[in-house]
PLY file of the C-alpha trace (Angstrom):
ply
format ascii 1.0
element vertex 307
property float x
property float y
property float z
element edge 306
property int vertex1
property int vertex2
end_header
95.71 129.83 70.11
95.89 133.06 72.69
97.68 132.20 75.87
95.30 132.86 79.03
96.14 135.16 81.63
94.52 135.69 84.95
94.41 139.14 86.46
93.78 139.54 90.00
92.66 142.89 91.22
89.98 144.04 93.65
89.55 147.17 91.19
87.00 146.64 88.58
88.43 149.77 86.79
91.86 148.58 86.92
90.57 145.04 85.49
88.70 146.75 82.46
91.67 148.97 81.49
93.96 145.64 81.41
91.38 144.00 79.38
91.40 146.49 76.82
95.19 146.83 76.66
95.75 142.85 76.77
92.53 141.45 75.55
93.57 141.49 71.69
96.84 139.32 72.47
95.80 137.15 75.34
92.80 135.50 76.58
92.20 137.49 79.89
90.39 135.90 82.77
89.75 138.41 85.82
88.95 138.05 89.42
88.30 140.47 92.00
88.34 138.22 95.07
91.63 136.53 96.13
89.95 133.26 96.92
88.03 133.33 93.68
91.40 133.91 91.81
93.18 131.15 93.28
90.20 128.74 92.60
90.25 129.89 88.79
94.12 129.23 89.02
93.79 125.76 90.11
91.04 124.98 87.74
92.07 126.76 84.69
95.79 126.97 84.93
96.41 130.16 83.05
99.80 130.88 81.27
100.30 133.68 83.40
98.83 135.46 86.46
99.24 139.22 86.78
98.55 140.04 90.46
97.73 143.14 92.55
99.32 143.54 96.04
96.84 145.39 98.05
93.58 143.71 98.25
91.24 143.05 101.10
91.22 139.91 103.28
94.20 138.08 101.53
97.03 140.37 100.17
98.53 139.68 96.92
101.83 138.13 98.44
99.80 135.41 100.37
97.84 134.73 97.25
101.08 134.13 95.40
102.53 131.83 98.21
99.25 129.91 98.16
99.46 129.49 94.46
103.14 128.42 94.36
102.41 125.86 97.20
100.20 123.87 94.85
101.71 121.09 92.56
99.37 122.05 89.49
99.98 125.74 89.80
103.41 126.12 91.21
105.18 126.38 87.73
102.64 129.24 86.60
104.68 132.68 86.34
103.19 134.98 88.50
103.92 138.84 87.96
102.88 141.48 90.41
101.39 144.57 88.96
100.80 147.27 91.68
101.36 150.92 92.84
103.64 149.66 95.67
107.14 150.87 94.54
109.41 150.49 97.75
112.29 148.14 97.36
111.12 146.40 100.07
108.01 145.63 98.52
109.62 144.26 95.40
112.02 142.24 97.49
109.18 140.44 99.36
107.16 139.81 96.18
110.16 138.03 94.76
110.80 136.27 97.83
107.41 134.59 98.23
107.88 133.34 94.93
106.94 136.05 92.43
108.75 135.97 88.96
108.48 139.61 88.30
107.38 142.76 89.83
106.16 145.79 87.91
104.92 148.96 89.32
102.20 151.36 88.36
102.19 153.57 86.19
103.56 151.00 83.35
104.18 151.25 79.89
101.68 148.95 78.12
104.34 147.58 75.24
106.85 146.79 78.05
104.06 144.99 80.07
103.30 142.87 76.72
107.00 142.04 76.30
107.72 141.14 79.67
104.44 138.81 79.82
105.68 137.02 76.59
109.02 136.48 77.87
107.70 134.77 81.12
105.22 132.70 78.87
107.92 131.78 76.52
110.26 130.97 79.64
107.54 128.89 81.03
107.06 127.00 77.78
110.65 126.17 77.60
110.65 124.92 81.16
107.41 122.89 80.62
109.24 121.28 77.48
112.29 120.43 79.46
110.25 118.88 82.44
108.44 116.78 79.92
111.70 115.70 78.24
112.96 114.89 81.41
110.19 112.92 82.68
110.23 111.09 79.25
113.80 110.45 79.95
113.29 108.89 83.35
110.48 106.88 82.20
112.96 105.60 79.32
115.65 104.83 82.09
113.07 102.99 84.22
111.81 100.89 80.89
115.45 100.02 80.25
116.34 99.00 83.77
113.16 97.00 84.10
113.97 95.27 80.76
117.70 94.56 81.96
116.49 92.70 85.10
113.46 90.97 83.47
112.77 88.20 81.22
111.48 89.25 77.89
109.09 86.47 77.60
107.65 85.61 81.00
108.05 89.11 82.64
109.56 87.55 85.96
113.22 88.47 86.87
116.17 87.19 84.70
119.20 85.58 85.63
121.22 88.36 86.12
118.74 89.76 88.91
118.53 86.53 90.40
122.31 86.28 90.92
122.47 89.80 92.17
119.70 89.19 94.60
120.87 85.90 95.86
124.42 87.08 96.49
122.78 89.86 98.72
120.40 87.61 100.58
123.15 84.99 101.08
125.29 87.65 102.76
122.46 89.21 104.83
121.03 85.98 105.74
124.13 84.38 106.66
125.10 87.31 108.70
122.05 87.36 110.94
121.52 83.87 111.11
118.26 83.82 109.12
116.94 80.95 106.90
117.28 81.15 103.18
116.09 78.49 100.60
116.51 77.94 97.00
113.92 76.12 94.94
114.66 75.17 91.19
111.85 73.83 89.19
111.77 72.57 85.57
109.06 71.66 83.53
108.86 67.89 82.71
109.16 67.08 78.80
108.76 70.50 78.08
110.69 69.65 74.57
107.34 67.36 73.82
105.07 70.79 74.03
107.33 72.75 71.66
107.65 69.60 69.22
103.71 68.80 69.26
102.33 72.12 69.23
105.14 74.44 68.14
107.18 77.31 69.78
104.54 79.69 70.03
102.42 77.44 72.05
105.28 76.64 74.23
105.85 80.12 74.80
102.58 80.75 75.98
102.71 77.45 78.24
105.81 79.22 79.79
103.86 82.32 80.58
101.00 80.31 82.10
103.32 78.28 83.91
104.96 81.47 85.54
101.29 82.75 86.28
100.49 79.52 88.15
103.75 79.60 90.14
103.41 83.34 91.04
99.95 82.81 92.31
101.11 80.07 94.86
104.10 81.83 96.48
104.56 84.88 98.93
104.84 88.37 97.59
108.26 88.34 99.64
109.53 85.36 97.41
111.51 86.26 94.30
110.92 84.21 90.93
113.02 84.38 88.24
113.83 82.43 85.00
117.15 80.48 85.26
117.10 79.63 81.66
115.01 77.68 79.04
112.17 76.14 81.08
113.95 76.40 84.62
112.77 78.69 87.26
114.12 79.64 90.46
112.37 80.78 93.70
114.16 82.44 96.42
112.65 82.28 99.80
113.98 84.16 102.84
112.88 83.42 106.33
112.09 79.82 105.03
113.93 76.66 106.16
114.04 73.52 104.29
110.97 72.14 105.59
109.08 75.11 104.59
110.58 75.23 101.06
109.68 71.63 100.72
106.31 72.30 101.55
106.05 75.25 99.15
107.52 73.17 96.39
105.07 70.37 97.13
102.21 73.00 97.00
103.53 74.26 93.75
104.10 70.62 92.46
100.42 70.01 93.11
99.12 73.21 91.50
101.01 72.51 88.39
99.53 69.18 87.97
96.15 69.88 89.11
94.42 71.14 85.76
95.58 71.39 82.47
97.14 74.48 80.80
94.76 76.13 78.31
96.60 77.61 75.19
94.45 78.45 72.18
92.24 75.44 71.34
94.73 72.97 73.30
94.49 71.70 76.81
98.03 70.53 78.03
98.68 68.63 80.83
102.08 69.43 82.57
104.06 68.19 85.39
107.21 69.69 87.03
110.12 68.78 89.24
111.65 70.56 92.02
115.03 70.55 93.67
115.61 72.50 96.68
118.78 73.75 98.78
118.56 75.57 102.28
121.25 77.82 103.69
120.87 76.14 106.98
121.53 72.58 105.82
125.09 73.09 104.63
128.41 74.63 105.27
127.74 76.94 102.32
130.27 79.75 101.52
128.85 81.15 98.14
125.57 81.50 96.79
126.55 79.48 93.88
126.90 76.43 96.17
123.33 76.83 96.93
122.36 76.67 93.32
124.56 73.85 92.78
123.05 71.94 95.35
119.47 72.81 94.44
120.17 71.96 90.71
121.75 68.38 91.96
118.59 67.75 93.85
116.55 68.83 90.79
118.70 66.40 88.59
117.87 63.66 91.27
114.20 64.41 90.70
114.47 63.92 87.14
116.15 60.79 87.37
113.82 59.39 90.00
110.86 59.59 87.73
110.02 63.17 87.59
107.05 65.36 89.14
108.49 65.19 92.55
110.45 67.33 94.94
113.96 66.41 96.31
116.22 68.01 98.82
0 1
1 2
2 3
3 4
4 5
5 6
6 7
7 8
8 9
9 10
10 11
11 12
12 13
13 14
14 15
15 16
16 17
17 18
18 19
19 20
20 21
21 22
22 23
23 24
24 25
25 26
26 27
27 28
28 29
29 30
30 31
31 32
32 33
33 34
34 35
35 36
36 37
37 38
38 39
39 40
40 41
41 42
42 43
43 44
44 45
45 46
46 47
47 48
48 49
49 50
50 51
51 52
52 53
53 54
54 55
55 56
56 57
57 58
58 59
59 60
60 61
61 62
62 63
63 64
64 65
65 66
66 67
67 68
68 69
69 70
70 71
71 72
72 73
73 74
74 75
75 76
76 77
77 78
78 79
79 80
80 81
81 82
82 83
83 84
84 85
85 86
86 87
87 88
88 89
89 90
90 91
91 92
92 93
93 94
94 95
95 96
96 97
97 98
98 99
99 100
100 101
101 102
102 103
103 104
104 105
105 106
106 107
107 108
108 109
109 110
110 111
111 112
112 113
113 114
114 115
115 116
116 117
117 118
118 119
119 120
120 121
121 122
122 123
123 124
124 125
125 126
126 127
127 128
128 129
129 130
130 131
131 132
132 133
133 134
134 135
135 136
136 137
137 138
138 139
139 140
140 141
141 142
142 143
143 144
144 145
145 146
146 147
147 148
148 149
149 150
150 151
151 152
152 153
153 154
154 155
155 156
156 157
157 158
158 159
159 160
160 161
161 162
162 163
163 164
164 165
165 166
166 167
167 168
168 169
169 170
170 171
171 172
172 173
173 174
174 175
175 176
176 177
177 178
178 179
179 180
180 181
181 182
182 183
183 184
184 185
185 186
186 187
187 188
188 189
189 190
190 191
191 192
192 193
193 194
194 195
195 196
196 197
197 198
198 199
199 200
200 201
201 202
202 203
203 204
204 205
205 206
206 207
207 208
208 209
209 210
210 211
211 212
212 213
213 214
214 215
215 216
216 217
217 218
218 219
219 220
220 221
221 222
222 223
223 224
224 225
225 226
226 227
227 228
228 229
229 230
230 231
231 232
232 233
233 234
234 235
235 236
236 237
237 238
238 239
239 240
240 241
241 242
242 243
243 244
244 245
245 246
246 247
247 248
248 249
249 250
250 251
251 252
252 253
253 254
254 255
255 256
256 257
257 258
258 259
259 260
260 261
261 262
262 263
263 264
264 265
265 266
266 267
267 268
268 269
269 270
270 271
271 272
272 273
273 274
274 275
275 276
276 277
277 278
278 279
279 280
280 281
281 282
282 283
283 284
284 285
285 286
286 287
287 288
288 289
289 290
290 291
291 292
292 293
293 294
294 295
295 296
296 297
297 298
298 299
299 300
300 301
301 302
302 303
303 304
304 305
305 306
């Protein structure tokens, strides 16, 4: 497939000559008006632009600056092809973003060679940008995987511990409220034993969806392990955390979880600890106390909130 070249020159005579010289090698697009040329460049994104300097209304330098200012066209090579041969003209052409400056009269073979060099260079740069973008996307995916639970998609324990440590430090320094809620699905083992682990996994996903739908965007939900999940709630004292946990408890038992052909009734227990309720010196102590409250909720009959 031929590379496309946009030639922008206000002289139809010059355009016809260039079309004859380059048409057998490149797909030549021409324009005599600067605004028309800019529009073509934006829409068709040619492989290279040959640009005259002396044009009415907008000169070639201004056209080059406009083309180089758009994200979609800034990487297209611009080669000035003009009769203006002063050093100052060449310097200005390169300073406004031109990639090359060729003066008339020119040698056709040299012109073609220079065009090919710039196109090859653009292809190499485009390939490099693509590889860099793919690398960045891969890094982003790996970072996401390293911080998220593979099954449910919520944050994992690694992220939870890091986030809680930062939150504990910040809230403690400024005297802000911070609450930790730990929840555990009651009798989850029965789900796996009765319906199988695949259904059990789907139950966990739907459990997370229901929890996520009932907490604030500012709250952080993470899988702590197995069927245990933790909610970190900033600017929330013990009363607010208890109200939230009760809301979640009711949402879990409100209606069955539909997985395949099964309708599964679940309940969950909740334990809460708040920074304002104890003389805590580490986030681990908050987790420990919330876990102890969860244990108390389990021993007190399940499907309840303890703090």
